[in-house]
ZAMARGU-4260 file (C-alpha; in steps of 0.2 Angstrom, whole numbers, plus 5000, padded with zeros to 4 digits):
<rodrens>
0) 5321/4743/4195 | 5321/4743/4212 | 5323/4727/4220 | 5310/4723/4235 | 5313/4712/4250
5) 5301/4699/4251 | 5291/4701/4268 | 5296/4690/4283 | 5286/4675/4286 | 5275/4678/4302
10) 5283/4672/4320 | 5280/4654/4325 | 5274/4649/4341 | 5288/4652/4354 | 5298/4662/4341
15) 5310/4676/4353 | 5303/4689/4340 | 5285/4687/4347 | 5286/4697/4361 | 5279/4715/4366
20) 5296/4723/4367 | 5307/4727/4352 | 5324/4719/4351 | 5340/4728/4344 | 5349/4719/4329
25) 5367/4714/4334 | 5378/4728/4331 | 5387/4729/4316 | 5405/4724/4312 | 5418/4735/4319
30) 5405/4746/4331 | 5409/4742/4350 | 5395/4731/4359 | 5385/4742/4370 | 5388/4740/4389
35) 5374/4738/4402 | 5368/4755/4408 | 5374/4761/4424 | 5357/4761/4431 | 5355/4743/4428
40) 5372/4740/4438 | 5364/4750/4450 | 5348/4741/4452 | 5358/4724/4452 | 5369/4731/4466
45) 5353/4737/4476 | 5346/4720/4474 | 5361/4711/4481 | 5362/4722/4495 | 5343/4720/4499
50) 5345/4702/4501 | 5361/4702/4512 | 5354/4714/4524 | 5344/4705/4537 | 5327/4712/4541
55) 5324/4724/4556 | 5318/4717/4571 | 5300/4720/4574 | 5295/4719/4556 | 5277/4719/4551
60) 5279/4701/4541 | 5280/4686/4552 | 5298/4682/4557 | 5303/4666/4565 | 5315/4664/4578
65) 5323/4647/4574 | 5335/4636/4583 | 5353/4637/4576 | 5351/4619/4568 | 5335/4623/4560
70) 5343/4641/4553 | 5357/4628/4545 | 5343/4619/4538 | 5335/4634/4531 | 5351/4639/4521
75) 5354/4623/4515 | 5337/4623/4507 | 5330/4608/4519 | 5312/4610/4526 | 5310/4618/4544
80) 5309/4607/4556 | 5301/4616/4569 | 5284/4617/4576 | 5269/4620/4565 | 5258/4634/4573
85) 5244/4646/4565 | 5246/4659/4579 | 5257/4674/4570 | 5263/4679/4588 | 5271/4664/4598
90) 5284/4659/4610 | 5291/4644/4617 | 5301/4643/4633 | 5311/4631/4646 | 5305/4638/4662
95) 5319/4629/4670 | 5333/4636/4660 | 5325/4652/4654 | 5330/4647/4636 | 5318/4653/4622
100) 5317/4637/4611 | 5306/4644/4597 | 5297/4661/4593 | 5287/4671/4580 | 5285/4689/4580
105) 5287/4687/4597 | 5293/4705/4601 | 5278/4713/4594 | 5266/4723/4605 | 5249/4716/4604
110) 5232/4717/4614 | 5234/4703/4629 | 5217/4701/4633 | 5214/4693/4649 | 5233/4688/4650
115) 5234/4704/4656 | 5228/4696/4674 | 5243/4687/4676 | 5251/4704/4680 | 5236/4710/4690
120) 5238/4695/4703 | 5256/4695/4703 | 5255/4713/4708 | 5240/4712/4719 | 5247/4697/4729
125) 5262/4706/4732 | 5253/4721/4738 | 5239/4713/4750 | 5237/4699/4764 | 5229/4684/4756
130) 5217/4684/4772 | 5213/4702/4771 | 5194/4706/4767 | 5189/4717/4752 | 5173/4726/4749
135) 5166/4726/4732 | 5162/4743/4726 | 5152/4750/4710 | 5169/4750/4699 | 5168/4732/4702
140) 5150/4728/4701 | 5148/4736/4684 | 5162/4727/4676 | 5156/4717/4659 | 5159/4700/4654
145) 5164/4686/4666 | 5160/4691/4684 | 5157/4684/4702 | 5142/4699/4701 | 5146/4705/4719
150) 5135/4719/4724 | 5143/4735/4731 | 5145/4732/4749 | 5147/4713/4749 | 5164/4706/4755
155) 5176/4693/4749 | 5195/4688/4754 | 5208/4693/4745 | 5214/4675/4740 | 5194/4671/4734
160) 5196/4686/4723 | 5214/4680/4716 | 5208/4664/4714 | 5192/4670/4704 | 5203/4681/4692
165) 5213/4666/4688 | 5202/4651/4686 | 5186/4660/4678 | 5195/4677/4673 | 5182/4687/4683
170) 5183/4705/4677 | 5176/4711/4692 | 5187/4702/4704 | 5202/4711/4695 | 5195/4727/4697
175) 5192/4725/4715 | 5211/4718/4717 | 5216/4735/4709 | 5205/4746/4720 | 5210/4738/4735
180) 5228/4737/4731 | 5231/4755/4725 | 5216/4765/4728 | 5211/4767/4710 | 5213/4758/4693
185) 5223/4774/4687 | 5236/4771/4701 | 5236/4753/4699 | 5240/4754/4681 | 5255/4766/4686
190) 5262/4752/4697 | 5258/4738/4683 | 5271/4749/4671 | 5282/4752/4685 | 5282/4732/4690
195) 5286/4729/4671 | 5302/4738/4672 | 5308/4728/4687 | 5304/4714/4678 | 5311/4716/4661
200) 5295/4718/4652 | 5299/4727/4634 | 5284/4730/4626 | 5272/4731/4639 | 5260/4745/4643
205) 5246/4743/4656 | 5230/4754/4656 | 5218/4741/4665 | 5218/4727/4677 | 5205/4714/4668
210) 5212/4716/4650 | 5197/4725/4640 | 5201/4731/4624 | 5209/4750/4629 | 5219/4761/4618
215) 5237/4759/4622 | 5234/4742/4633 | 5247/4732/4624 | 5260/4716/4628 | 5270/4703/4619
220) 5273/4686/4619 | 5290/4687/4626 | 5284/4699/4640 | 5269/4687/4644 | 5280/4673/4646
225) 5291/4682/4660 | 5274/4684/4669 | 5271/4665/4666 | 5287/4662/4673 | 5284/4672/4690
230) 5266/4664/4691 | 5273/4648/4691 | 5287/4653/4704 | 5275/4657/4716 | 5269/4640/4724
235) 5250/4647/4728 | 5248/4655/4713 | 5254/4640/4704 | 5242/4628/4713 | 5227/4641/4707
240) 5232/4641/4688 | 5232/4620/4688 | 5215/4621/4697 | 5199/4616/4687 | 5187/4617/4701
245) 5185/4627/4717 | 5171/4631/4728 | 5171/4643/4743 | 5160/4653/4754 | 5164/4673/4756
250) 5164/4680/4773 | 5146/4687/4772 | 5139/4670/4767 | 5139/4669/4748 | 5144/4653/4742
255) 5153/4653/4723 | 5160/4638/4712 | 5173/4641/4701 | 5175/4629/4684 | 5189/4633/4673
260) 5186/4632/4653 | 5204/4630/4647 | 5203/4615/4637 | 5222/4614/4637 | 5222/4612/4655
265) 5207/4599/4653 | 5216/4589/4637 | 5234/4591/4637 | 5244/4578/4648 | 5256/4586/4660
270) 5247/4603/4658 | 5250/4615/4674 | 5240/4631/4668 | 5241/4645/4666 | 5227/4657/4659
275) 5215/4660/4645 | 5210/4677/4635 | 5199/4682/4622 | 5194/4701/4616 | 5187/4706/4599
280) 5204/4716/4596 | 5217/4703/4604 | 5208/4686/4596 | 5210/4670/4606 | 5225/4670/4617
285) 5233/4658/4628 | 5247/4655/4640 | 5250/4637/4643 | 5263/4627/4654 | 5265/4609/4655
290) 5279/4598/4664 | 5285/4582/4658 | 5303/4572/4661 | 5307/4586/4674 | 5305/4599/4662
295) 5293/4611/4663 | 5288/4623/4646 | 5280/4639/4644 | 5270/4643/4627 | 5263/4660/4624
300) 5249/4660/4607 | 5243/4677/4602 | 5229/4679/4591 | 5227/4662/4585 | 5211/4652/4578
305) 5216/4637/4587 | 5226/4641/4605 | 5224/4623/4613 | 5231/4617/4597 | 5244/4627/4595
310) 5250/4626/4613 | 5249/4607/4612 | 5259/4607/4596 | 5273/4618/4603 | 5275/4609/4617
315) 5275/4592/4608 | 5290/4599/4597 | 5298/4607/4613 | 5297/4590/4623 | 5304/4580/4608
320) 5313/4587/4593 | 5314/4604/4602 | 5322/4596/4618 | 5341/4603/4611 | 5334/4616/4602
325) 5341/4633/4609 | 5338/4650/4599 | 5352/4661/4610 | 5339/4671/4617 | 5336/4669/4636
330) 5322/4678/4647 | 5330/4691/4659 | 5334/4683/4676 | 5320/4680/4688 | 5314/4696/4700
335) 5301/4693/4714 | 5286/4706/4712 | 5285/4718/4725 | 5269/4728/4731 | 5262/4744/4726
340) 5267/4753/4741 | 5284/4750/4736 | 5282/4753/4717 | 5273/4770/4722 | 5276/4777/4739
345) 5264/4789/4744 | 5271/4806/4749 | 5272/4809/4766 | 5264/4824/4773 | 5275/4839/4775
350) 5279/4844/4792 | 5274/4863/4797 | 5290/4874/4795 | 5293/4883/4810 | 5290/4903/4809
355) 5305/4911/4802 | 5313/4924/4814 | 5308/4942/4808 | 5320/4951/4794 | 5330/4966/4798
360) 5318/4978/4790 | 5305/4972/4800 | 5314/4972/4816 | 5317/4990/4812 | 5299/4993/4810
365) 5295/4986/4826 | 5308/4996/4835 | 5301/5012/4827 | 5284/5007/4833 | 5287/5000/4850
370) 5299/5017/4852 | 5284/5030/4845 | 5271/5020/4860 | 5278/5026/4875 | 5279/5044/4868
375) 5262/5043/4861 | 5255/5038/4879 | 5264/5052/4888 | 5256/5065/4875 | 5240/5066/4886
380) 5249/5066/4903 | 5259/5080/4897 | 5244/5090/4891 | 5234/5087/4909 | 5250/5093/4917
385) 5251/5109/4908 | 5233/5113/4909 | 5233/5111/4927 | 5248/5122/4930 | 5241/5136/4917
390) 5225/5135/4928 | 5235/5136/4945 | 5246/5150/4939 | 5231/5161/4933 | 5222/5158/4950
395) 5237/5164/4959 | 5238/5180/4948 | 5221/5185/4953 | 5223/5181/4970 | 5238/5194/4971
400) 5228/5206/4963 | 5213/5207/4974 | 5214/5219/4988 | 5217/5213/5006 | 5203/5213/5018
405) 5205/5217/5035 | 5198/5208/5049 | 5186/5217/5063 | 5191/5217/5080
</rodrens>
C-alpha cells in the first residue's frame, strides 16, 4: 500500500511561506548552490553608480545649493540648517562680497514678470539723459495692466518714467522708455540681450521691456540677482527702489502720485527695495534687498506663494546663521551698463563711391566712335564739293562746243 504524506498545515500569520512568490527548496546535499544571476549583479552595480553620480545641473527636481557646513551636516544625517522657503526658484546673495549664500534651482530659466523692469531701467538710464523729455505714443498708451495712462502726445521726463516703472511697475512707461531709447521694442529687446552678455547673465532671453507673458521671455534667479546688484550700484536708481511715495508734475502739467505696493519694502526692517512682479505664467515674484550691520543682502524668489515671507526668511537666515555661509559660487564682477547706441550702433550711411574710370574695352569703343564721327561729318561736304565740280565741268564743256559769235562793227 502506497504511503500518502499527510497534508501540510495551513501557514500561520507571518509564515514566510505565505507569499505570492514561490520559494525554492534548499539545494540537496552535494549539489552546488546557484550564484546570483549576472543580471542581478548588473542591477546592483547600476544602483550603486546612480547613487554615486551627482544629479546634472539644471535638473527639473528642486536642487538646493547649500553652504559647505550644511552639506557636511546633510552627509552626516543631521537636519539641514538653512532657510525654509516655499519658492522653488530662489537665491540669496551678499551684495558686498558677491558671494552666493544659498540657492535653489537658481539657474533654471523662468518667466520673470515685472522683475524684467530692472533690466529695462538699467538700459534706459544708460541710454537717455534723465532730464530729457519723452512723448507718449500709441504703443505705450495701449499697454495693459498697471500704467500712468498717458495719452498719445503727452509729455513726461525720462526720470519720471523711470520712477514710475520702478515704484508702481508702470508697463506703459517701460514701453515708452524702450521706444525712446531704441526706436522700437524689437530693437530694444536686442539691446537687452546684448547687455545680458556684457553683464554675465546666463539664462536670460528678453522679448518685451515690461515683462508681460511672452513666448521666449525668460530669466533666472541668478541672472536677476546680477541685475538687482547693478540697480543698487547706481545711486539714483537705488534711491528710487526704496521710495514708497513720490509725486511729480509732467512738463505738460499733469500731476501723478506714485505709491509702492511692496509689502516687503513696507514691513521688513532695513528693506531697501527692489521690485515686485506677477503674471499668470511667472506667478508671484520678488527681488528684495535689505541692509543691516554694514551688510546688504539680495534675495530673489520666483513663483512663490508668499514672496515677502520667503524673502524675509532668507534675510533673517542670511543676517544670522548664514552670515558665515558660503557656497563657493559668486556673481561675476560688476560691469556698469552701457546705452543702446553702444550696444547696437546704427550703420552709417554709405558714402557715394567715385565714378570708376572707363575700362579698356569701353575706351576702345569710344575711340572708334570718335574716329568715325569726323568722317561722317565730312561726307556731306565731300558730296557737295563733287557735285559743284561736276556741274562746273559740264558747263565748261558746253561752252566750248558752242560756235563763237562775231561782234558787228
